[in-house]
Structure formats: C-alpha cells, structure tokens
N, C-alpha and C positions, 0 to 999 in steps of 0.2 A: 503495499501498501503505498503511496507517496505521502508526504505528508507538506503538510504546503510550508513555506519559510513564517516566521512567525510576522507579522505584520510590527516597525517600531510604534509605539505609544506613545501621546504627551510625557508620563512618567519617565519613558525610555530618555526623551528629551531633559529633562527637567533634571535627572539623575545627572548625565555625562555631564550638562551644563551647571552642575552642579548650586542648583536651586531648587527653589518649591515648585509643584506643578501649575499652581498659579499665577507663579509667578512667571514660570515660560507660556503659558496660556497668555499672558498680557502683553509681554515682549513680541511673541509669536502676530497678537492682534496690533501692534504699534504705538501702545499707551504711552501716552506720556509720561507718566506715572512710574515709570522705569530709563533706570539710565541707561544710558546709549553705550557703555561698557556691557552690562548686563543684555542688552536688546542685541549686540553685535555676538555676543557668547553663544545665546540659546539659538541665533538663526545658524551660527555655523555648524551648532550641536546636531539640529533639523535636518541641514545640510545633508551631514557625514553620515547621517542614519537612512534618509532616504522618509524622513517625515513628510508624510503627507494628511494634513487634518481632514476629516470628514465632514461634508457641508449638509449634507442631510442632516445627519446627528448635532451640529451645530445649530441649524435650522429650529428642528427640534428640543433640543435645549434652550432654546432663547424663548420657547413660548412654556418649557415646562422642565421640572427639577427633572438633574440627570439621576439614571437609574443606578442600582445595582442587584446583581443578580444572585441568588439564594437555592443551590441546588441541593436538596434532601432523598434519599432513599424512598422512605415512607411521610408522608406528612400526614397520613392518619395515626401515627404514633404519637402520642402524647408529649414525649420528648423533644419533636423536630417542631410540634405547635409551637412549642411554646420557646422553643429556640429563636424560631421565625418571630415571636412578638417581641423578645427580649432584644431582637438585631437590630427590627424594625423601627423602635425605639430608639435608638442611637444613629439609625443612617435621618430619620426623617427629621430630628433635632439638629443635624449639620446639613438638612436641603437635599435629600435623596429619597429615592421611592424605591421600592422592593421587587423584584421579579423572582418570583415562587416557581422555581420546574422540579416535579416528582418523577425521579427515577425507578419507582419498582425496584430498587436494586438491580437492576442490567448496566453493564460496562457501555452496551452500544445507546443505551437510553439516554446516559450520562454524555457519553459523545457526540449525540445528537441535541441535546439540549446544550451544552455549552458551545455550539454549531449557532446555536440561535440565538446565544446571551450576545456572542461577538458581533452576530451581523445585525442586532440590536445594538451594535458601540454602545455596551454595556461597561460604566469606572471601571468594576470589580466585581468580585465573586465571593462567595463566602458559601464552600464547598467541604462536605459529606461522602469524600472520594467513596466508588466502588471498583475504581482501577487503582491501588494503591503505587503500581508499578507503570505508571504513563511517564510522559516525559513533561518537563517543564510546562507549566499553565502559558499561554500564549496572552493571557488578559489575567493585569495581577490579583491573589486570587490567596486567601486568607483559609487553611484546609482545617475541618475542625470534627470532632471527634474520631472519624476515621480518615488517617493520617496517610500522607506519601511520600516518606523519606526526606523530610527537610524541604521539599520542596516549595517554591510559592512564596509569599511577601512571609508569614509566619502559620503557626501551626498551635491549635488551643484544643486542649482534654480533658475529659476526669482525671483524678490520680486513680487509675486503673490498679496501680500495684500497691498504693494503700490501703483502697480498698480490700482487697482482697486478704492483706493481712490484716485489718479489722474484724474481718467478716470469719477466716481462720482461726486469728487467735482468741475469739473468742465463744467458738464450740468449740477448741480446746479447753477453754477455760471450763467447760465444762465436762469436760474427762472425753472427748471422743477421738478418739484414733482411729475410724474409719470413717473419712469424709469422701461422700462422692463430689463430683463436679458435672454440672448441665449446661455448657456453654454454647456460646455463638459458634459461627463457621470461620477459619480464621483468615478468608479473603477481606475479612474488616479488620485492620487493627484494634480498634475494641476488643473484640472475639480472640486478639493472639496475645496484646498482652492482657489481659485476664486469666489465662489460661497460664500463662509464663507464672503471674503473679498467684494465682492458685499453688504452683506448685512447688515457689521460693517458700510460702509462708507454712504449707505442708510438711518440707524439710526441716523449716528453722522451727518448727512446734511436738515435733517425731510425731509428726499427725500421717499414717497410711493414705495418700493420695496418688496411687500410681496407675499406670495407664489403665488396668482394668476397673478403675473408679471416675474415670474421665468417659463421658458423651456428650458428643457434638449433636446438635439442633439443627434445624434446617435451615437455608439463608433467609428467611422472612422469620428466625425466632420465636416460631409458631407455636401456642402453648400445645398443639396436640402432638409435634415432635418432640418435644419436653416432657411428654405425658407416655409416650414410647420411649424413653430414653430413661423414664424414672419406672418404666417398667424392668430393664433390662438390667436395673439397677438391684430392684431388688427382688429376682432372680438369681442373682450370683450365689453360690456357696455360701460364702462370707459377705452378706450385702452391706454397705454403710448403714452407720448407726442414727448418721448427720447425714445432708449433701446442701450443697451451694449452687443457686441455681445464679448464672450471671445474669441474668433478666426479670422484669417481672411478670413478662408474658410467660417466661420457664416457670415462674414460682407458679404462676398459676395452672400450669398445665404438669406441675408436678406435684402437686395437694389435689388434682382431680385423678392421678392415676394411684396415687394411698388409697384415696377414699374409694378407688373401685375393685383394688387388692384388699381390702380390710384393713389397711393401715393407716392408725389414727398419728394426726401430727399435734402436737408433738411425744407424746405419750410414749409410741412406738419408735418416731424418727423425726428427730432437730431439721429444720428446714429453714434456710437463712437466706437471703435473694441481695445482688449490688442495686436495683434500682426501688428505689418507695417509690411505688405506685399512689395516686390521690387517694386510692381506696384502701392501703395497707392498712387503714388501723379498723377500717370495716370489714374486712374479709373473713373467715372461720375457717385455723384461730388467724388470730393479726398477727402482720409477717415485720418478724424481725430483718430491718432492711437497711441498707446506705440511705440517706436524703443528700439528694445534691441540688445546684440549684439548674435547671437549664434557663432558667427567664436570662441568669445573669452570665450564663458562659454565651449566648445569644451576644449580651449584650456589651463584653469582653472580643468579642468576635469582630464584632462590628469596629468596636474601636482600632483596634488592632487593623481592620482593612482602610480606615482613614489614615490612622497614623504611617502607613504606609506609604498609599498616596500622599501623603505631605511629605517623603523623604524619608522617614528615619520611625523605626522602630526600635523599641527600648530593649521589647524584651521579645525574641523571637517564638519562645516556644513558651508555652502556658499549659502548667495543668491548674485544674480548680479542685482543691479539694474537697474529701468527703464525710460525713458521720455517721455514725451508726447509731441508729431506734432501736431500743431493745423494746420488743413487743413479747407474745407467747409464743410465736412459731417456734422459737429455740429453746423453750421449756424454762424460760424464765417471767417470774410473777413483775410484770413492770409497777 
C-alpha cells in the first residue's frame, strides 16, 4: 500500500520558525503586529517545508470555530462518553469544536475516520487507537487510553500498574493465594499493561497468577466473553479463590457466570474490578473496584493537545492515578 507523504501543517511551520502557531498564522497573513524579522523567518520556514494554507478551511474558520477530532473505539461505553464530555469542556473554552468519530474497535474504521478528519482540516486529534503499531500521525495527535509507542504530541492513560497493585494487594491481604484474571485483548495497550501489572503484583505478593489462571475476553470486552472466561476458571482442578476483572463489563459477566454455577460472591469467590461503574454500589454484591476520573482524563488530554499546538508540552507522558473503593464483593464489610 502506498503511503501518502505527510502534508506540512501550520504547527510544522511554527516549530521550524521557533514561534507559536498563532504567531506563524499572523505572519503568513501579513499582520502589522508581527515584526519584520519574525515575518521573514516564518515565510522562509513555510517555503522550505512546501506549506500551502488550505483556503477552503480558512474560509470555513472565518465563519466558525476550528475543529478537533476525537476518535474512540465505542462511544456507547461510559468511559468514552465521559472522556468526550471532559475534552469538549476544555476545547470549547479555547474556541474549538469537537468532531467525534466511532471506530467499533476496527483498525480499518479508524484509518477511515482519520482520513475524514484530515479532509476536514481538523487542527488536531484525540485518539484511542486500535493500531498501536501505526506510523507517525499526519495530524497533531494526543493518544489516550490505548497508546502508540510514544508517537504524537503526547500520551495519557490511567495508571494501570498502580491499579493492579491495589487490587492484587487487597486480595492478598484477605489471604488469597490463587487469584484468577479476566482481561481485555492485548491488541490494546490498556489490556497489555493491566495483564503485565497483574502478573508483577502477583509475584510481589506471592500470589499464584500463572497462565492457567489468566483468561482473555473478546475485543469488545463483552460480559458474555467474561462469563465464558469465568466458567473456565471455575472448572479448573484448583480454581481461584479470587478473580480480578480488568473492566467493569467483564466483572458483570463474571458475576453472572458465578450465579449460573451456583457460586456466591464473595462467600465462595472474591471478585474485584479495575473500573468502578456508575452502578458499582448498586449491584449484588456491591463491587470492590478502582475509581477513576474519565472526565478529568478527557480534560487533561484536551489540554495536552492545546499545549502541543502552542508549541510546548511540559509532560508528554501522563498517567492518572486510580483509587481503590472497597465494597462487599471482595469479602469486606465497608
């Protein structure tokens, strides 16, 4: 497949000329507010890069706010809808509008979404990628949740290692030594990091969490796949006495499978989850889980993109901490 060369952007011109994108824009428009030396430097950078301003986009932006694309795997999942809401607050306050694209966790859909956004001349993109091995993006991009090997303007995700340490350490404190794990697919970095974090925490706490106790759900992290995974764990000759579900939907499927097998949570098997759903205190039993701020993740991702467009990102890799919320599914009495 032939890869089209990356088109130079105003951000590229600004970076080469060592000015802010807003300064580069004014210099190219011959603003009297820009010094002659800066104007000459910006024009030289534009010529050197072969930069051509998009006149259609300029005309649209004269009548409306510039756009930022937000690309998510599944907008129906609460995490992504909360993320989008947080990001929109920051973007709209800065004069941007959001274009949200849904990829259904398909790499082909993601590629098409990015082409569409590029065609609409968006200023930047917030991306939860399904293609962690793809090349450097052609649009200024902040990766969130599912990352891409340090590419783009910045990367932001939850502290997956810290979260698994909290969950496994809590179960070990209950005396559990056989702990199962139901995780998302390793095609997403969140799935990779949580599994690695689980294994590292199991080793630190002398908990058995070897391959026989690890089950991977389907690509949509569905409750049905988690129910099948839990059924297989319960069928082991030495089944786990506790299970870590790496997502809230996986925890729901695991609880359903326990009920179908006549196993009671937490009397027969303890269960904890990485994500704390909005209904976590209402399920039976109430779910011990990790509380996170999806809304704040969206706000910080948007701010990272704005900082990058301004030519400076103080912290290109950010991890948001999580908090253990103890309820009854682990065997505790809160």
